[in-house]
C-alpha positions in Angstrom: -168.0 15.6 -23.8 -165.1 16.7 -21.5 -162.7 17.6 -24.3 -160.0 19.0 -22.0 -159.9 15.8 -19.9 -159.9 13.6 -23.0 -157.1 15.6 -24.6 -154.8 15.4 -21.6 -155.4 11.7 -21.1 -154.8 10.9 -24.8 -151.7 13.0 -25.1 -150.2 11.5 -21.9 -150.8 7.9 -23.1 -149.6 8.6 -26.6 -146.4 10.2 -25.3 -145.6 7.4 -22.9 -146.9 4.3 -24.6 -145.9 5.0 -28.3 -142.8 7.0 -27.8 -141.2 4.9 -25.1 -142.3 1.7 -26.9 -140.7 2.9 -30.2 -137.4 3.8 -28.5 -137.1 0.5 -26.7 -138.1 -1.5 -29.7 -135.3 0.2 -31.7 -132.8 -0.6 -29.0 -134.0 -4.2 -28.8 -133.5 -4.5 -32.6 -130.0 -3.2 -32.4 -129.1 -5.5 -29.4 -130.7 -8.6 -31.0 -130.8 -10.4 -27.6 -132.6 -13.7 -27.3 -135.6 -13.5 -24.9 -135.7 -9.7 -25.1 -139.4 -9.5 -25.9 -140.9 -11.7 -23.2 -138.2 -11.6 -20.6 -136.3 -8.3 -21.2 -133.1 -10.3 -21.8 -133.3 -11.5 -18.1 -131.7 -8.2 -17.2 -134.3 -6.2 -15.1 -132.6 -4.5 -12.1 -134.2 -4.2 -8.6 -136.0 -1.0 -9.2 -137.7 -2.1 -12.4 -138.6 -5.5 -10.9 -140.2 -3.8 -7.9 -142.2 -1.2 -9.8 -143.2 -3.6 -12.6 -144.4 -6.2 -10.0 -146.3 -3.4 -8.3 -148.0 -1.9 -11.3 -148.6 -5.0 -13.4 -150.7 -6.3 -10.5 -152.3 -3.0 -9.6 -155.3 -3.0 -11.9 -159.1 -3.4 -12.0 -159.5 -4.8 -8.5 -157.4 -2.1 -6.9 -158.9 0.8 -8.7 -162.6 0.8 -9.7 -163.1 -2.6 -8.1 -162.2 -1.2 -4.7 -164.5 1.8 -5.3 -167.2 -0.7 -6.2 -166.6 -2.8 -3.2 -166.8 0.2 -0.9 -170.5 0.5 -1.8 -171.3 -2.8 0.0 -168.5 -3.2 2.6 -167.0 0.2 3.2 -163.4 0.6 4.5 -162.7 -3.1 4.7 -162.4 -3.0 0.9 -158.8 -1.8 1.7 -158.0 -5.5 2.7 -157.5 -6.2 -1.0 -154.4 -4.0 -0.8 -153.3 -5.8 2.4 -153.8 -9.1 0.7 -151.7 -7.9 -2.2 -148.9 -6.9 0.2 -148.8 -10.4 1.6 -148.8 -11.6 -2.0 -145.8 -9.5 -2.8 -143.9 -11.1 0.1 -144.7 -14.6 -1.2 -143.6 -13.6 -4.8 -140.4 -11.8 -4.0 -139.2 -13.9 -1.0 -140.4 -17.4 -1.9 -141.7 -18.4 -5.3 -140.0 -15.6 -7.3 -136.5 -16.6 -6.2 -137.3 -20.2 -6.8 -138.3 -19.7 -10.4 -135.4 -17.3 -11.1 -132.9 -19.8 -9.6 -134.3 -22.8 -11.5 -134.1 -20.8 -14.7 -137.5 -21.8 -16.2 -139.1 -19.7 -19.0 -142.7 -20.3 -18.0 -144.6 -21.7 -15.0 -146.1 -24.5 -17.1 -142.6 -25.4 -18.1 -141.7 -25.5 -14.4 -144.5 -27.9 -13.8 -143.2 -29.9 -16.7 -139.8 -30.2 -15.0 -141.5 -31.4 -11.8 -144.3 -33.6 -13.0 -143.7 -34.4 -16.7 -144.8 -33.0 -20.1 -148.5 -33.8 -19.6 -148.6 -31.6 -16.6 -146.9 -28.8 -18.6 -149.7 -28.9 -21.2 -152.5 -29.2 -18.5 -151.1 -26.3 -16.6 -150.7 -24.2 -19.7 -154.2 -24.9 -20.9 -155.7 -23.8 -17.6 -153.3 -20.9 -16.6 -153.6 -19.1 -19.9 -157.4 -18.8 -19.8 -157.3 -17.8 -16.1 -155.0 -14.9 -16.8 -157.2 -14.0 -19.9 -160.1 -13.8 -17.4 -158.1 -11.2 -15.5 -157.5 -9.4 -18.8 -161.3 -9.2 -19.5 -161.8 -7.5 -16.1 -158.9 -5.0 -16.8 -160.6 -4.1 -20.1 -163.9 -3.5 -18.2 -162.2 -1.0 -15.9 -160.2 0.7 -18.7 -163.6 1.3 -20.4 -165.0 2.7 -17.1 -162.0 5.1 -16.9 -162.7 6.4 -20.4 -166.4 6.8 -19.6 -165.5 8.8 -16.5 -163.2 11.2 -18.3 -165.0 11.6 -21.7 -168.7 10.6 -21.3 -168.2 8.2 -24.2 -170.3 5.0 -24.6 -168.9 2.1 -22.7 -167.8 0.1 -25.8 -166.0 3.1 -27.4 -164.0 3.4 -24.2 -163.2 -0.3 -24.2 -162.0 -0.1 -27.8 -159.8 2.9 -27.4 -158.5 1.8 -24.0 -157.9 -1.7 -25.4 -155.9 -0.3 -28.3 -153.6 1.6 -25.9 -153.3 -1.6 -23.7 -152.2 -3.6 -26.7 -149.6 -1.0 -27.7 -148.4 -0.9 -24.1 -146.7 -4.2 -24.6 -146.8 -4.9 -28.4 -143.9 -2.7 -29.5 -141.1 -3.9 -27.2 -142.5 -6.4 -24.8 -141.3 -6.7 -21.2 -138.8 -3.9 -21.4 -141.5 -1.5 -22.6 -143.7 -2.6 -19.8 -141.0 -2.1 -17.2 -140.0 1.4 -18.3 -143.5 2.6 -18.7 -144.2 1.4 -15.2 -141.3 3.5 -13.9 -142.9 6.6 -15.5 -146.4 5.7 -14.5 -145.6 4.9 -10.8 -144.2 8.4 -10.3 -147.1 10.1 -12.1 -149.7 7.9 -10.4 -148.8 8.6 -6.8 -148.3 12.3 -7.6 -151.7 12.5 -9.1 -153.3 10.6 -6.2 -151.8 13.0 -3.6 -153.3 15.9 -5.5 -156.6 14.0 -5.8 -156.7 13.3 -2.0 -156.0 17.0 -1.2 -158.7 18.1 -3.7 -161.2 15.7 -2.1 -160.7 17.4 1.3 -161.1 20.8 -0.3 -163.9 20.2 -2.8 -166.4 17.8 -1.2 -169.8 19.6 -0.8 -171.1 20.7 2.6 -168.9 19.9 5.5 -166.8 17.5 3.5 -165.7 14.3 5.2 -167.8 15.2 8.3 -170.9 14.9 6.2 -169.6 11.6 4.7 -169.3 10.2 8.2 -172.6 11.5 9.3 -174.5 10.2 6.3 -172.9 6.7 6.6 -173.9 6.6 10.3 -177.4 7.8 9.4 -177.8 4.8 7.1 -177.1 2.5 10.0 -173.8 1.5 8.5 -171.3 3.0 10.9 -169.3 -0.3 10.7 -168.4 0.8 7.1 -166.0 3.4 8.5 -164.0 0.7 10.3 -161.2 -1.0 8.5 -162.1 -4.3 10.2 -165.7 -3.9 9.1 -167.6 -6.7 10.8 -166.9 -10.4 11.7 -168.7 -11.8 8.6 -166.6 -9.7 6.2 -163.4 -10.5 7.9 -164.1 -14.3 7.4 -165.8 -14.1 4.0 -163.7 -11.3 2.3 -160.5 -10.1 4.2 -158.9 -13.5 5.0 -159.9 -15.2 1.7 -158.4 -12.3 -0.2 -155.0 -12.9 1.4 -155.2 -16.6 0.5 -156.5 -16.0 -3.1 -154.0 -13.4 -4.1 -151.0 -15.0 -2.5 -151.6 -18.5 -3.8 -152.6 -17.6 -7.4 -150.1 -14.9 -8.1 -147.4 -16.8 -6.2 -147.6 -19.5 -8.9 -149.1 -17.8 -11.9 -147.2 -16.6 -15.0 -148.7 -13.1 -14.4 -147.1 -13.0 -10.9 -143.8 -14.5 -11.8 -142.9 -13.4 -15.3 -141.3 -10.2 -13.9 -139.2 -12.4 -11.6 -138.1 -14.6 -14.5 -137.0 -11.4 -16.3 -135.0 -10.2 -13.3 -131.2 -9.9 -13.5 -130.7 -12.3 -10.6 -132.2 -13.7 -7.4 -131.0 -10.8 -5.3 -132.9 -8.3 -7.5 -136.1 -10.3 -6.9 -135.7 -10.4 -3.1 -134.7 -6.7 -2.8 -137.7 -5.6 -4.9 -140.1 -6.1 -2.0 -139.2 -2.7 -0.7 -140.8 -1.1 -3.8 -143.4 -3.7 -4.8 -145.1 -4.0 -1.4 -145.7 -0.4 -0.6 -146.4 0.8 -4.1 -149.0 -1.9 -4.7 -150.5 -2.4 -1.2 -151.0 1.2 -0.2 -152.8 2.1 -3.3 -156.2 0.7 -2.3 -156.6 3.3 0.5 -157.5 6.2 -1.8 -160.0 4.3 -4.0 -161.7 3.0 -0.8 -162.1 6.6 0.5 -163.4 7.7 -2.8 -165.9 4.9 -2.9 -167.2 5.6 0.6 -167.6 9.3 -0.2 -169.5 8.5 -3.4 -171.8 6.1 -1.4 -172.4 8.6 1.4 -173.2 11.5 -0.9 -175.8 9.6 -2.9 -174.0 8.9 -6.1 -174.9 5.2 -6.0 -178.5 6.0 -6.9 -177.6 8.8 -9.2 -175.1 6.6 -11.3 -177.3 3.5 -11.2 -174.5 1.1 -10.3 -171.6 0.8 -7.8 -169.1 0.6 -10.6 -170.0 4.1 -12.0 -170.9 5.9 -8.7 -167.3 7.1 -8.0 -166.6 8.3 -11.6 -169.9 10.2 -11.4 -168.9 11.9 -8.1 -165.4 12.8 -9.4 -166.8 14.5 -12.5 -169.3 16.5 -10.5 -167.2 17.4 -7.4 -163.6 17.9 -8.6 -162.1 20.4 -10.9 -161.6 18.9 -14.4 -157.8 19.2 -14.3 -157.8 17.0 -11.2 -160.1 14.5 -12.9 -157.7 14.5 -15.8 -154.8 13.7 -13.5 -156.8 10.9 -11.8 -158.0 9.4 -15.1 -154.5 9.4 -16.6 -152.9 7.9 -13.5 -155.6 5.2 -13.1 -155.4 4.4 -16.8 -151.7 4.1 -16.7 -152.0 1.5 -13.9 -154.8 -0.3 -15.7 -152.9 -0.4 -19.0 -149.9 -1.9 -17.2 -152.0 -4.8 -15.9 -153.7 -5.1 -19.3 -150.3 -5.4 -20.9 -149.1 -8.1 -18.5 -152.4 -10.1 -18.7 -152.1 -10.1 -22.5 -148.3 -10.8 -22.5 -148.6 -13.8 -20.1 -151.2 -15.9 -22.1 -149.2 -15.1 -25.3 -145.9 -16.2 -23.6 -147.6 -19.5 -22.4 -149.0 -20.1 -25.9 -145.6 -19.3 -27.7 -143.3 -21.2 -25.3 -145.5 -24.1 -24.0 -148.0 -24.9 -26.8 -146.4 -23.6 -30.0 -142.8 -24.1 -29.0 -143.2 -26.9 -26.5 -145.8 -29.0 -28.4 -146.2 -28.0 -32.0 -142.7 -26.8 -33.0 -140.0 -27.5 -30.4 -137.2 -26.2 -32.7 -138.9 -22.8 -33.0 -136.4 -19.8 -32.7 -136.8 -16.9 -30.3 -137.7 -14.7 -33.3 -140.6 -17.1 -34.3 -141.8 -17.2 -30.7 -141.8 -13.4 -30.5 -143.8 -13.2 -33.7 -146.3 -15.7 -32.3 -146.5 -13.7 -29.0 -147.3 -10.5 -30.9 -150.1 -12.1 -32.8 -151.5 -13.6 -29.6 -151.3 -10.3 -27.8 -153.5 -8.7 -30.5 -155.9 -11.7 -30.5 -156.5 -11.9 -26.7 -156.7 -8.1 -26.6 -159.5 -8.0 -29.2 -161.3 -10.9 -27.5 -161.1 -9.1 -24.1 -162.6 -5.9 -25.6 -165.5 -7.9 -27.1 -166.2 -9.6 -23.8 -165.8 -6.6 -21.6 -169.5 -5.8 -21.4 -170.4 -9.1 -19.8 -168.3 -9.0 -16.6 -169.7 -9.4 -13.1 -168.4 -7.6 -10.0 -164.6 -7.2 -10.3 -163.2 -8.2 -6.9 -165.6 -11.1 -6.5 -164.7 -12.5 -9.9 -160.9 -11.9 -9.3 -161.1 -14.0 -6.1 -162.9 -16.8 -7.9 -160.3 -16.9 -10.7 -157.5 -16.7 -8.2 -158.9 -19.8 -6.3 -158.1 -21.9 -9.3 -154.4 -21.4 -8.5 -154.7 -23.0 -5.0 -153.9 -26.6 -6.1 -151.1 -25.4 -8.4 -149.5 -23.5 -5.5 -149.9 -26.5 -3.1 -148.5 -29.0 -5.6 -145.6 -26.7 -6.5 -144.5 -26.5 -2.9 -144.9 -30.3 -2.5 -143.1 -31.1 -5.8 -140.2 -28.8 -5.0 -139.7 -29.5 -1.3 -140.9 -33.1 -0.7 -142.0 -35.5 -3.5 -143.2 -35.4 -7.1 -146.1 -37.6 -8.2 -147.9 -36.8 -11.5 -151.1 -38.7 -10.7 -151.3 -37.0 -7.3 -150.9 -33.6 -8.9 -153.5 -34.2 -11.7 -156.1 -35.6 -9.2 -155.5 -32.7 -6.8 -155.9 -30.2 -9.6 -159.1 -31.6 -11.0 -160.9 -32.3 -7.7 -160.1 -28.8 -6.4 -161.2 -27.1 -9.6 -164.5 -29.1 -9.6 -165.1 -28.1 -6.0 -164.5 -24.5 -6.8 -167.0 -24.5 -9.7 -169.7 -26.4 -7.9 -169.4 -24.5 -4.6 -169.9 -21.2 -6.3 -172.2 -21.8 -9.3 -174.6 -24.3 -7.6 -175.2 -22.1 -4.6 -174.0 -24.7 -2.1 -172.8 -21.9 0.3 -176.4 -20.7 0.6 -178.0 -24.2 0.7 -175.7 -25.4 3.4 -176.0 -22.1 5.3 -172.2 -21.5 5.0 -172.2 -18.1 3.3 -169.0 -17.1 5.0 -167.1 -20.2 4.0 -165.3 -18.8 1.0 -164.4 -21.3 -1.8 -160.7 -20.7 -1.1 -161.0 -22.3 2.3 -162.6 -25.4 0.6 -160.0 -25.6 -2.1 -157.1 -25.1 0.3 -158.3 -28.0 2.5 -158.9 -30.3 -0.5 -155.6 -29.4 -2.1 -153.4 -29.8 1.0 -155.2 -33.0 2.1 -155.3 -34.7 -1.3 -151.8 -33.4 -2.3 -150.1 -34.8 0.7 -152.0 -38.1 1.0 -151.9 -39.0 -2.7 -148.3 -38.1 -3.0 -147.5 -40.3 0.0 -149.5 -43.4 -1.0 -149.6 -43.5 -4.8 -146.8 -45.4 -6.5 -144.2 -43.7 -8.7 -143.3 -40.8 -6.4 -139.9 -39.2 -7.1 -137.8 -37.0 -4.7 -138.6 -33.3 -4.6 -136.7 -31.1 -7.0 -134.7 -29.4 -4.3 -133.7 -32.8 -2.9 -132.0 -33.8 -6.2 -128.4 -33.4 -7.1 -127.2 -30.7 -9.5 -126.9 -33.4 -12.3 -130.4 -34.8 -11.6 -131.9 -31.3 -11.7 -130.4 -30.6 -15.1 -131.8 -33.9 -16.4 -135.4 -32.9 -15.5 
């Protein structure tokens, strides 16, 4: 048991999560603003929008997921960060300004404005579980972080980390998340700079020269190239850009921060923080993963997920490991918080408030959200032991957002047809499930044809054709007059 590391991590998280949460909760109670919990009173300035976007979507796939990926694909694992930079451009320059300008509370509510109440419920019932799937993966990596810094059993790490994740958002909601992210962003990059310097100093033997030599000796010299090989560019790098941009460009997880922004200008200007803070992060986990692979920690740890933590504990001074674990945990808890807040928001606003009790007050919705945050957090902890490879699963989950993104663009900019949207949704989702779970990629010898390619082709073709030919199409939302938009 590494008591010094554990003490530092626990003290840091208690001081940030509980103290900041309590202060903001008290201010919220005094202000009594509607929408304070879920949307921070729609008052987040540019800096908080940018950092909150960056950290709430900097989680399992960026951190231990990229380390894990490096075991099989090397430096090209960095492309997850490149994909997320493109994703930030889509969110802050396209879909984020759209939702902030329209003034919707949730993304299912936006689809309800475009395609009717049934589409609102359908979107809510699918988007909530998809974000919950991301929450389960975050819990897995929170547990791995505690295992790395304490030596605890996996489930103990999941329980303790999950408790911190719940409190990260439970006390004060979106404002708490945004202020904690401001603190954690500064601490995280400071810790990573220290960690990178320590890796150059503390690696055994000839350091990075031995890493390069060992990788080449394995016959995997291509792993040191950020472009990897042609197969990985086609099957991983490009699909990652599509998956992240299309899902987060339309998901509650990606857009709740934009909804909480002070204005459209705050959303657009946030790219200068959100892009670099989120996208550049993957470089260091990829380097750590390659070093762990080259120095034999994959066989020592028994799995790609645990090889990097094993190396860090053995190679680096414990005070550096404490910094790394605290900074990684801060980023993971931020994403844990957002992936628990978003399903809770959808449930409170679209199902409880939209379907069960339309007259529900903001106070009632906040109470429902707090209950749901605890419920989904506990469920994620219970399921965290049964997760597959992080980045592979993330990209499969993200592919479910492809038809939503396509129909959002069609419905806003061209025409709105409910039947076309429903059919496009269902056909694309079925194709995604069958293509992956039935092994069609292998049977058809199309292993590089990622499911996002298939679902994009289906969604664009069906969305355009069905919207054009099916009766009952209405003009796109942006083609309506101001009075017609207000009537939606």
